N, C-alpha and C positions, 0 to 999 in steps of 0.2 A: 196562145203564144207562150213559148217557153221562156225561162229566165234568160238564157243566153241570147235569144232573139230580142227580148225586150232591152237587154243591155246594148246590143248592137244597134238597135233602133235609136236608143238614147244617144249613143256615140255619133250617130249620123245627124240627128235632129239638132243637137246643141250647137255644133259649129255653123249649121245653116242659120239658126236664129241669131247667133252672134254676127254672122255676115250681113244679115238683113238689118240688124241694128246699126252696124258700121255704115252701110249704104245710106240709111236714113239720116245719120249724123252728117255724113258728107254732103248729102242733098241740102240739109239745113244750112251748112256752112256756105254752100254756093248761093243759096237764096239770100243770105245775110252778108254777102260780100261787099255791100256798100256801107257797112258800118266802119267809120273811120278808125284810124290808129288811136290808141290810148295816149293821153297826155302824160308826159314825164312829170314825176314829182319834183317840184322846184327845190333847189338847194336850201332856200329859206322860205318855208311855207307860212311864216308868221308866228306870232305868239301862240303857244299851246294853250288851248282853252279847256281841253278834256283829254284824258288818256295819256299814254296809250293803254288800252285794255285788250285782253286776250279774247278772241272771238273765232267763230267758224264762219267763213264766207260761204254762204249757201249757194248762190248763183245770181245772175242777172237775167231778167226777163224783159220782154217788151212791157212798157208801163201799162198797167191795167189788165194784163193778161198773165196771170200767175203761172200758167203752164207753158208759155212760149219762151222757153229757155234760149238765151243767146249763145250760139255755138262758136262764134269767132272771137279772136283776140284774147282767148283764154277766159272769157267771161262766163262760160258754162261749167268751169272746173271748180268743184267744191274743194276748199282748202282751209288749213289753219291760217289764222291771220292775227294781226295786231291792228287796232283801229285807234286813230287819234284825230281830234278836231283841232284845227289851227285857225287863226284869224283869216287865212287865205283859202281854207277849204278843208276837206276831209282826206286823210291818208289811210288807205287800207293796204298794209304791207302783207302780202300773201306768200306762203311757202309753196314752192313748186309751180307758181303761176306769176304772171306779171303783176306788179303792184298797181293799185288804182289811185289816181289823184282826181278827186272830185272838187274842182275849183268852186269857190263860193258862188260865182256867177252862174255856174252850171246847175246848181242845186235848185230843185223845184218844190220838193216836199219831203216830209218825214212822217212815218206812221208806224203803228204796231200791227202785226199780222200773226195769224196762227201758223201759216205755212205758205210755201211756194215751191214749184218745180220739184216735187218729190220729197220735200222735207217738211214734216209737220211736227209741231211742238205744242206746249201748253198755250192757252189763250194769251195773245200778246207777247209771245216768246221771241218773235223775230222783230228786229228793228229794220224797217224797209226805207231806204233812201231813194227818192225819185230824182233823177238828174238827166241832163241832156248831153248827148255825145253826137256832135254834128246835128243832123236833122232828126236823130232818133231820141226818143224819150224812154229811159230805162228805169226799172225798179231793181235795186240791189238789196238782197236780204242778208242780214247779219245776225247770227246767234251769239250774243255776248255771253261769255261763260259765267260771269258773276251777275246774278239776276239783279242786284242792286245797281249795277252800272248801266243797265238798259235805260233807266230814267235819265241818268246823267248824259248819255250819248244823245238821246232824243232831245233833251233840253238844249244841249250845246248846238246841235244842228239847227234846231228851231231858232236859236239866237242868231245864227248866221243868216238864216232866211229873212228874219225881220230886219237885220242890219243892212241887207242888200236890197230891201224893198220887194223881195220875192214873196212876201206875205208871212203868215204865221205857221206855215208848214202843213196846213190842212187842204191846200188847193188841189193837190193831186188826188187826195181821197175824195174830195167833193166832186171832181170831174167824173170819177168812176160811178158815182151815184150810189 
């Protein structure tokens, strides 16, 4: 095969691969069509307990399946974010995607992970919040930029879990075995 033929083949194959990727993403969105709309952040989320801190919103996946990225409601879009914990829940203000409001009652657990859905970092580098959206239980991964703030975020969320009787934040991890 000559160089021009290889170049032409590449020009034909790349768009086909992108098209297949697009079709796969659309199929995933159709299958996840029953995921409810996101709750709006209340005008008064309560007393600030932690943050806001700068983070990267990695993605949301089905709880316990770190590869099953949620494609609807903007939950599969990686973005820069600010994360804050308030008495009423967690606010994840994202750039270029809808903000997330994880009400205290919706929180199920918090843990550290090395990675999820295509993003891997140092051991314990992601803070993963497990929460309920309708009948769906989701894991949302956050890469807090300041390494020292990861402990603060995890501790503040764990405090919300204990305050609501949802446990100590280890339940979601224990269920996964």
